[in-house]
C-alpha positions as MATLAB code, in Angstrom:
seq = 'MKTYKVGIIGAGWIARKMAVTLGGMKGVMRYAIASRSREKAEAFARDWQFAKAYGSYEELANDPEVDLVYIATPHSFHYEQACMCIERGKPVLCEKAFTANARQAEALLKLAQEKKVFITEAIWTRYMPLSVKLQELVNSGVIGTPYTLSANLSYPVGNKERMLRPELAGGALLDLGVYALNFAAMAFGADIVRTVSSCIRTDTGMDAQESITLFYRDGRMAALQSSMWAKSDRMGIISGDKGHLIVENINNPSSIRVVDSDYNTVAVYYAPERITGYEYQVYASIEAIEKGWLESPYMPHAETLRIMRQMDALRKEWGVVYPCD';
ca = [
     -20.846   -6.222  -18.908;
     -19.925   -2.693  -17.848;
     -16.499   -1.332  -18.740;
     -15.105    0.709  -15.862;
     -13.504    3.972  -16.897;
     -10.492    4.619  -14.670;
      -9.016    8.052  -14.089;
      -5.532    8.583  -12.627;
      -4.508   11.623  -10.572;
      -0.777   12.177  -10.929;
       1.386   11.271  -13.927;
       4.584    9.922  -12.342;
       6.209    6.477  -12.413;
       3.530    4.777  -10.290;
       0.836    6.116  -12.639;
       2.760    4.600  -15.548;
       2.777    1.243  -13.780;
      -0.994    1.484  -13.327;
      -1.362    2.441  -16.996;
       0.487   -0.738  -18.004;
      -1.788   -2.713  -15.666;
      -5.062   -1.241  -16.920;
      -4.006   -1.948  -20.499;
      -3.858   -5.672  -19.786;
      -7.066   -5.932  -17.761;
     -10.547   -6.962  -18.844;
     -13.573   -4.803  -18.134;
     -11.574   -1.614  -17.523;
     -10.563    1.293  -19.728;
      -7.625    3.694  -19.576;
      -9.908    6.701  -19.625;
      -8.443    9.859  -18.053;
      -5.134   11.176  -16.739;
      -4.707   14.398  -14.755;
      -1.545   16.343  -13.990;
      -0.861   19.885  -12.785;
       0.679   20.359  -16.232;
      -1.635   19.946  -19.215;
       1.388   19.245  -21.438;
       2.507   16.423  -19.155;
      -1.040   14.990  -19.059;
      -1.356   15.124  -22.837;
       2.019   13.418  -23.309;
       1.014   10.714  -20.821;
      -2.326   10.210  -22.596;
      -0.549    9.812  -25.955;
       2.018    7.389  -24.558;
      -0.548    5.201  -22.780;
      -3.667    5.612  -24.942;
      -5.847    7.471  -22.443;
      -8.993    9.047  -23.887;
      -8.828   12.249  -21.820;
      -5.999   14.452  -20.515;
      -6.620   17.090  -17.880;
      -4.370   19.914  -16.690;
      -5.952   19.948  -13.236;
      -7.117   17.284  -10.811;
     -10.486   19.014  -10.386;
     -11.287   18.546  -14.069;
     -10.849   14.791  -13.763;
     -12.944   14.617  -10.581;
     -15.693   16.603  -12.332;
     -15.820   14.287  -15.352;
     -19.104   12.342  -15.062;
     -17.664    9.458  -17.111;
     -14.993    8.520  -14.531;
     -16.028    5.375  -12.587;
     -12.944    4.960  -10.364;
     -10.129    7.351   -9.454;
      -6.649    6.053   -8.699;
      -4.617    8.592   -6.699;
      -0.920    8.262   -7.568;
       0.604   11.405   -6.024;
       2.931   11.771   -2.972;
       1.438   10.973    0.459;
       1.042   14.633    1.420;
      -1.550   15.222   -1.318;
      -3.726   12.145   -0.749;
      -6.066   13.645    1.831;
      -6.946   16.765   -0.147;
      -7.311   14.937   -3.464;
      -9.298   12.003   -2.067;
     -11.675   14.401   -0.270;
     -12.204   16.259   -3.549;
     -13.119   12.999   -5.320;
     -15.379   11.785   -2.497;
     -17.224   15.131   -2.452;
     -17.987   14.546   -6.125;
     -19.168   10.977   -5.521;
     -16.147    9.327   -7.182;
     -14.985    5.940   -5.820;
     -11.304    6.114   -4.867;
      -8.351    3.732   -4.886;
      -5.765    5.758   -2.936;
      -2.098    4.858   -3.081;
      -0.303    4.008    0.161;
       0.420    5.500    2.597;
      -3.307    6.277    2.697;
      -2.694    9.775    4.090;
       0.191   11.583    5.818;
      -1.179   10.888    9.306;
      -4.052    9.252   11.199;
      -5.923   12.521   11.745;
      -6.270   12.950    7.981;
      -7.246    9.282    7.549;
      -9.997    9.573   10.159;
     -11.448   12.694    8.537;
     -11.282   11.185    5.038;
     -12.958    7.921    6.045;
     -15.640    9.835    7.963;
     -16.373   11.905    4.854;
     -16.559    8.771    2.650;
     -18.974    7.182    5.147;
     -21.176   10.290    5.224;
     -21.222   10.574    1.435;
     -21.648    6.789    1.013;
     -18.745    6.608   -1.437;
     -16.272    3.708   -1.734;
     -12.611    4.273   -0.887;
      -9.773    1.836   -0.233;
      -6.026    2.001    0.317;
      -3.917    0.835   -2.617;
      -1.520   -1.269   -0.537;
      -1.292   -3.806   -3.361;
       0.068   -6.736   -1.348;
      -3.192   -6.934    0.643;
      -5.145   -7.891   -2.482;
      -2.782  -10.511   -3.920;
      -3.704  -14.229   -4.026;
      -0.330  -15.215   -2.529;
      -0.961  -12.950    0.484;
      -4.207  -14.799    1.130;
      -2.277  -18.087    0.804;
       0.290  -16.862    3.336;
      -2.407  -16.291    5.947;
      -3.811  -19.767    5.285;
      -0.378  -21.366    5.729;
       0.390  -19.474    8.954;
      -2.916  -20.665   10.435;
      -2.742  -24.211    9.027;
      -0.204  -25.642   11.475;
       2.216  -26.575    8.665;
       5.052  -24.854   10.597;
       3.528  -25.646   13.981;
       2.924  -22.657   16.263;
       4.366  -19.472   14.689;
       6.571  -17.506   17.098;
       8.820  -15.121   15.191;
       8.693  -13.096   12.016;
      11.320  -11.030   10.242;
      10.698   -8.815    7.227;
      12.576   -6.097    5.394;
      12.079   -3.761    2.468;
      14.782   -1.320    1.393;
      15.591    0.506   -1.830;
      18.252    3.195   -2.464;
      15.751    6.007   -3.133;
      17.140    8.495   -0.612;
      17.994   11.054   -3.295;
      14.363   11.509   -4.341;
      12.683   14.753   -3.351;
       9.523   13.041   -2.085;
      11.610   10.987    0.370;
      13.531   13.928    1.820;
      10.995   16.719    2.169;
       8.805   16.978    5.310;
       6.096   18.835    3.348;
       5.821   15.799    1.042;
       5.487   13.456    4.082;
       8.885   11.942    3.308;
      10.884    9.207    4.984;
      11.279    5.462    4.640;
       8.381    4.525    6.942;
       5.431    5.739    4.854;
       7.053    4.618    1.612;
       8.724    1.290    2.509;
       8.208    0.451    6.176;
       4.456    0.442    5.625;
       4.902   -2.805    3.655;
       6.796   -4.488    6.483;
       4.093   -3.395    8.953;
       1.385   -4.756    6.660;
       3.275   -8.024    6.207;
       3.430   -8.455    9.995;
      -0.250   -7.549   10.275;
      -1.308  -10.106    7.661;
       0.695  -12.871    9.354;
       0.413  -12.055   13.076;
      -2.602   -9.749   13.422;
      -2.968   -6.607   15.505;
      -2.796   -7.587   19.176;
       0.475   -5.735   19.837;
       1.346   -5.016   23.478;
       4.734   -3.339   23.036;
       6.822   -1.740   20.304;
      10.562   -1.082   20.421;
      12.054    0.948   17.579;
      14.825    3.266   16.494;
      15.725    5.166   13.341;
      18.452    7.153   11.643;
      17.283   10.499   10.298;
      18.314   12.521    7.272;
      19.591   16.112    7.426;
      16.008   17.164    6.646;
      14.662   15.299    9.680;
      13.067   12.411    7.827;
      13.568    8.756    8.818;
      16.164    7.225    6.496;
      16.281    3.723    7.953;
      14.617    2.058   10.889;
      14.340   -1.065   12.982;
      10.963   -1.932   14.523;
      10.223   -4.854   16.849;
       6.609   -5.709   17.658;
       5.695   -7.839   20.674;
       2.296   -9.575   20.661;
       0.073  -10.574   23.560;
       0.403  -14.298   22.759;
       4.228  -14.165   22.889;
       4.932  -13.783   19.187;
       7.486  -11.258   17.949;
       8.080   -9.469   14.623;
      11.373   -7.770   13.682;
      11.076   -5.320   10.785;
      13.588   -3.191    8.878;
      13.345   -0.582    6.152;
      15.791    1.844    4.577;
      15.889    4.434    1.816;
      19.667    3.997    1.484;
      20.159    0.241    1.091;
      18.915   -2.398   -1.333;
      17.752   -5.357    0.733;
      16.706   -8.931   -0.064;
      13.020   -8.039    0.660;
      12.552  -11.359    2.452;
       9.865  -12.278    4.931;
      10.464  -15.290    7.185;
       7.871  -16.685    9.598;
       9.203  -19.306   12.016;
       7.295  -21.828   14.100;
       8.253  -24.779   16.278;
       7.945  -27.217   13.349;
       9.403  -25.254   10.455;
       9.319  -21.903    8.716;
       7.901  -20.047    5.716;
      10.109  -18.007    3.385;
       8.350  -15.287    1.386;
      10.289  -13.964   -1.589;
       9.691  -10.186   -1.784;
       7.219   -8.958    0.838;
       6.405   -6.024   -1.439;
       5.215   -8.144   -4.364;
       5.362  -11.796   -3.245;
       6.576  -14.157   -5.979;
       6.751  -17.363   -3.922;
       6.250  -18.906   -0.485;
       8.566  -21.760    0.490;
       7.521  -24.167    3.254;
      10.518  -25.587    5.152;
      10.129  -28.356    7.740;
      11.952  -28.877   11.053;
      14.782  -30.740    9.251;
      15.285  -27.761    6.902;
      13.829  -29.607    3.922;
      11.646  -27.697    1.460;
       8.333  -29.540    1.478;
       6.257  -27.199   -0.704;
       6.584  -24.054   -2.811;
       3.655  -21.843   -3.785;
       4.148  -19.434   -6.681;
       2.250  -16.272   -7.554;
      -0.071  -16.774  -10.535;
       0.854  -15.150  -13.817;
       0.033  -11.457  -13.576;
       0.273   -8.170  -15.432;
       2.065   -6.189  -12.695;
       0.260   -7.217   -9.512;
      -1.664   -3.935   -9.428;
      -4.645   -5.541  -11.125;
      -5.855   -7.245   -7.938;
      -6.548   -3.978   -6.123;
      -8.415   -2.629   -9.162;
     -10.563   -5.767   -9.457;
     -11.216   -5.642   -5.683;
     -12.360   -2.015   -6.019;
     -14.714   -2.916   -8.871;
     -16.095   -5.838   -6.861;
     -16.844   -3.514   -3.942;
     -18.459   -0.862   -6.167;
     -20.681   -3.462   -7.859;
     -21.755   -4.897   -4.498;
     -22.394   -1.496   -2.960;
     -19.655   -1.852   -0.344;
     -17.951    1.251    1.059;
     -14.719   -0.636    1.815;
     -12.876   -3.726    0.618;
     -12.632   -6.813    2.844;
      -8.999   -7.173    1.713;
      -8.053   -3.874    3.398;
     -10.800   -2.793    5.804;
     -10.930    0.852    6.862;
     -10.254   -0.129   10.485;
      -6.970   -1.724    9.425;
      -5.925    1.300    7.358;
      -6.618    3.507   10.390;
      -4.783    1.201   12.779;
      -1.622    1.191   10.675;
      -1.768    4.974   10.181;
      -1.942    5.351   13.990;
       0.903    2.875   14.352;
       3.060    4.947   11.986;
       2.094    8.185   13.779;
       3.284    6.676   17.072;
       6.577    5.562   15.517;
       7.221    8.968   13.968;
       6.424   10.679   17.275;
       8.979    8.488   19.027;
      11.601    9.315   16.383;
      10.835   13.030   16.212;
       9.875   12.845   12.534;
       7.378   15.665   11.983;
       5.385   16.826    8.946;
       3.924   20.338    8.589;
       0.424   18.796    8.351;
       0.780   17.039   11.733;
];
C-alpha cells in the first residue's frame, strides 16, 4: 500500500492542527513543510517530525516526492499558491475559503481541469460522517417536512491581523460565515430565491458580524449568524412539522439530537472517535487521487463555486471590498 507524502504550505496554527492529524493517520506521512522563513519551517519540521523543511513555497511545489499539498495560508494567498501547485501537477487540498472571490475560484478550477490535476476545498465539515448522517436525517421524514433552519458560528478573533486586513481577504464571512452557509447548503440545498442580510463593519471596512436569511423556492428558510467579536453556542437547529434536529457545533459536529413533536429526545447520533476531524478531508483527497477523480464528491467544484459567488454577492451588498476584487 502506497504511503502518501503530504506537504503543507504555511506554518501557522491550522498547519499545526493538520500536523497532529497526519501523525495519527494510516497511509500518510508528514513529509514537507514550507514557510516564507526557513527558520520557521525548520522549527516546525523539528516539532512535528517532518522530513523536509523549505524556506519558500516554490521549493515544496517542486519536490517530486510530494503527493498532496495542503494549503494552510490566509485566503488571499490561496489562488496564487494553488495555481503554482497545479502548474507543477501537484494535487491540492486548499483550506477554506477556497479563494478570496469567485473570479479567482473560476480561474483556478479551469486551470486544474486543463492540467487534469485534483483539487478540493478543505471545508472539513463536508467530509465528516456526521454531516452525511445529517443529510440522511433531514431527508428521512423523522422530523416531518423541514421548514426552518438556524445556525451560528462566532469566535472572538477580531484582533487577528488576517481578520482585519482587506489585503488578506479579512472579515467574518470567509472565515466563519462560510461554515454557516455550508451547513445550510448541506441541509437545504441550493435553490435559493431570495437573500436578506446585513452586517456591522470594522474600522478597516471588513465585516465583523452578520445576519443572513436565505429563502428557498419550496418555502424553507435558513437564518444564519456569524461574528468575529462574540463566542457563540455554534448550534444548528433544523425544524420540521413533526420535530427538530439539534446539531452540536456546526463547525465540527459532535452530535445530532432528534427531538419529536412532544419535545422528547428520541435518538442521539455521536461523531465517531477521531484524531481532529481533519483526517476525513485527507482520506477523501487520497480516494479521489487513487480513482483518478479531479474533484471530491463530498465537495464538488460546482458547490465550491456557488458558495464563492454567494459570498461575493453578500460582500457586494455590504460594501466589503478586497484589493483583488
